[in-house]
N, C-alpha and C positions, 0 to 999 in steps of 0.2 A: 349581321346577316351572314349566312352561309356563303363561303367563297364558291362552293360548287353550284349553288342555285342562282341562276340569272333571272331575278324577278323584275319584270318591267315596272317602271315607276308609276305609269298611268294607264288606264284603260276604261272603256264604257262600263265594264264590269270588272270588279276586283276578283270575283269567284264565280265559277259556273259548275254546277253539278249535273250528272246524268243518272237517273235512277227512277225506281218506282215509288209513288205515293200510296200510302195505305191509311186506313182508319183503325185505331185501336179502341176496342171496347174494354173498359176497366171498371169492375165492380168494387174496386178498393181491396180491403182485406177479406172480403167475403168471397169464398170460392164460387165459381160460376154454377156449380150444381145446386147451390143454395141462394144465388143472387136473385134479387127482385128489381134491381135497377143498376145502371152503369153510366159512366161518363165517356164521352167520345173525344179522343185525341187524334190529331193528324201526325203521321210519322213517316218513316222511310230513312234508312241510314244516310243517303245522299242529301235528301231534303233537310234532315236535322242539322247537317253542318252548315248548309247554306242559310237556313233560318237563324241558327245561333249567331253566325257571322253578321247577319243583317241586324238582328234585334238587339243583341247585346254589344257587339263590337262596332256597329255603325258602318259596315262595309256595304258596297253595292253588289248584290248577289243575284244569281239567276238559277233556274232549274229547267232542264229539259226532261220531259216526262209525258205519260199518257194521261188523258183526261176523258172520262165518260160523261157524256151530257145527260145527266139524270140527277135527282135530288142529292144522292150521296156524293157525287162528283161535285155539285154545287157547294156543298158543305166544305169539302176538302179545298176547293179553289178559294173559297172565302178565307180560310185559315192561312193559306199560302200568302194571299194578299196581305192579311193582318200582320204576318211576320216580316213584311217588307221585301219579299222575294219576287223577282221578275220571272214570270213563267214563260216557257216555250213549249207549248202543248201540241201533241198529235192528238186530235179529237176523234172519239168513237161514239157511235150512237147505240144506246141500250135498246134491246128489242122488247123490253117490258116483262120478259120471263126469265131467260137464261143469261142474259148479258150482252156484251162483255161487261165485266165488273171492276170496281176498285176493290182491291184486296182487303180482307178483314183480319185484324190480329186480335185474338181474345187473350187477355192477360190480367190475372189478379196479382196483387202485390205481395201475398203471403204475409207472414207475421211471425217474428221470433224464430222458433225452430222449424216453422212451416215454410217451405221454399215457395216462391212464385210459380205458377203454372201458366205456361204460354202454349197456345196452339193457334192454327191458322185456318183460313178458308181462302185459297188463292185459285179456286176453280174458275176457268174462263176468265182469267185476269187480263185486263187490257194491256198492262205494261209488258206481259209476256208476249204480246203480239208485235211489239216494237221490233224493227229490223233496220238494217243498213238502208240509207236513202230516205228514211222518214224525216230527218232534220236537214236543213240547209246550213251545214256547219260553216261554209264560207261566209254567208251572210251574218251568222251569229258572231263569228270571230272577227269579222272585218272591223268592228268598232273597237276592238282591243279587249282581250280578256287576260288578266294577269295569272289566273290560277284555275286549272281545270281538275275535277275530281269525279271519281265513280267507285263502285264497290262490287264485291264478289257475290253478294246476294242477288243484285240485279243481274249480273252476268250469268248466274246459274238458272234464271227463271225459265229459259227456253233455248233451243238451238240457235235462234236469232239474236237474242239480247246480248250474248257474249260477242258475237260479231259486230253488233252495233257499238259496243265499248271499244273494240279494237279500231273500228273506223273513227270514232270520236277521239281516241287518243292520238291517232296519226294526225288528225285535223288540228288538234290542240298543239301538238309539237310543231307542226308546220307553221302555225300562227304565232309561235313564240311564247306560248303559255307554259308555266310550270305545271307539271302533271303529278297527280297523286292517286293512289288506289288503296282502298281498305280491303284486304283479302277477305275477311269475314266468311270464312269457309263454312258452309253448311252441307254436310254429306247427303242429307235427305234430298235437298233440292238438286244437287248434282246427280244423284241416283236417277232422278226422273229425266234429266236431260242429257244423259250420256255416261254417267258414272265417273269414278276417280280418274281414269286414264284421260277422258275427254276434258275433265276439269284442269288437270295439269297442262294439257296441250293448248287449251283456250287461254287460260290465265297466263301461260308463258308468253303467248303472242300479245296479250295485253301489256304485260309488264315490260316488254321490250321497249316500250315508249313511256315508261314511268320513271319519274325522278324521286318521288317520296312514297315509300311503301309502309303501310300500317298493318300490323298483324302480330298475333302472339306465337308461341312456339308451334302449336298445333297448326295454325294457319300456314306458317312457313313450310312445315313438313308436308301437309296434304295439299296445299294450294300450289306450291312451287315444286313439289316432288323432291325435296332435299332430305338428306339424312337427319335423324334426330340429334340432339345435342350430345357431344362427347362428355361434357361435364354434367353430373347429376345435381339438379337443384336441391337445396336443403329444404326450401319451402317455396310456395308460390310467390313469395316476395324476394326471392333470391335471383338477381339478374344474371349470374355467372353462366348458367345454361343458355340463356337467350343470346348473350353476347358471343358465346362460343359458336353460334350457328351464322354469324354475320359473314365470315369468310366464305362459307358455302353459298350464301345468298349472292355475294359479289362475284364469286367465280362463275355462277350461272348467268347473272345479270349485272355486268360490270359498270353499266351506266347509272345504277342506283346511287343516289347521293345522300338519302336519308332513310333510316329505317326506325320505326317508333312503335311503342305499345304501351299499354297500361298494365300495372301489376295490382292485383286485387286478392286479398285473403278474406274469405267469407267466414266470419265467426258465427253469424246468425243472419237472418234475412235483413235485420235492421242495424247490424254492426259489422262494418267492413274496415279492414286496414287497406290503405289506398296509396299507390305511388305510380310513377311512370318513368320510362327510360327511352333514351334516344341515342342512336349512333349517327353521327354527322361529321363529314370531313375527316374521317379516321379517328375521331374522338368520341368518348361516351359521356353521356350526361344523365344523372339520375335525380329525380325529384325527391323532395322530402317525403317522410312517411306521415300520413294523416290517419287518424282514427274517426271514422265517419259514422254518424247517426243517420241512417239511410231511411228516407220516406218512400222513394220509388227509384229503383236501380236502373230502369230502362233509360237508355240515352246517355249514360255516363261516358262510355267510350267515345261517342260522337262529340260529347262535350269536350273531352280532352283534345280530339282532333281539331275541332274548331278553334279552341284557344291556342293551341300550338301553331296552327296555320296562320292565325291573326298575328302572333308574334313575329313570324317570319316575314309576312306581308308588310308588317309595320316596321321592319328593320331592327328588331330587337336582337340581342345576343342569343345564341342557342340556349344558354342557361336560363335567361329570362323567358324565352319562348316556351321552353319545357315547363317552367313553373306556372305560366299563364294557363297552358293546357291543363296541367294538373289541378290548378285552383278552380278553373271553370268546370271541369269534370266532377270535382267534388261538390261544388255548389249545385250542380244540376240534379244530383241525387237527393237534394233537400226539397225539390219542387215535384208536384204531380205532373204527369205527362212526360213526353219524350223530348220536348225542346225547352230552350232556356227561359227563365224569368229573372235572371241575374242581370245586374248593371255592370258596366266596365269598371266603375269605381269599386264595387264589391269584389270583382275578380282581382283587380290589382291589389287591393288591400289584403286579401287572402294570400295572394302570391307572395307578398312581402312579409308574411307572418302575422296577419291580422287575426283578431279573436271574434268571438260571437257576442262581445260586450254590446249592450243596447246603444243604438245611435240616436242621439237627441238633437 
């Protein structure tokens, strides 16, 4: 276990997320302009981590989010229950015409040299209306929460959602929870809710109460407003540029105890080189390199985060925690949808160097 992270041993919840729930329409490898049918998956970066930790790793997890009382909301709520996540909802009534709505993600999978295409409809999104005061954090944290998590996409949805994350992070720290934040910087979203200057200001106030930070080089630069790396990376799998930025992160936010990201080199839509790296307690850890045959890349980063968080919550060494995250993220790309279908035994086996040999 990290010496810097003080993770409580017990709690009513092992893990709690705050974020938006969305439903993803997936026509598979067929582009939407030619699609005749699609499958529906429930997603959301913060939900994905909570769902993975509950379904694969057997932890007690919860999610604070918006829920609209209409058929799409009912579908989403059923999937949340099916993944074993305890919901804490702020309910909204749909007017039958314009909303408010549960956001829709449209995402085909691409194939070979053709990249996936992703676009959104977040018009009149219920989650964007969430604001400070909507959740009774004292009541939620009173039972004991070991780890609290949120992310940059939710913070960027509106002028109020970022303030809600700030409020929640403060409440989590006051309650003794470890806190994490996935920067997930999306410039288009921040442009709608105030632009890059506001993004740096809001994220800065969020990260003041964060222990574990997840994000790639661009996330660190744009989300935290720190300079780019002094070292030029030789490839997207070269960790030297990323590690060269850690000092700048710590200078601005000295309370940060862990910084983590995945490394991915995309050769084609279905062939990726995959690794992960972590800075923790002044030391750096790099996962092995895996060559992945990818079915669906969406959710791989959340898969890494959930496996890594599980390792730390379960008292594993930093090396083993990184490998668990790396292994789970890799396996998640072999399933359709955004959340896990892996078992803990499969993750542990892959993390230890297991193969795809048939299991009888």
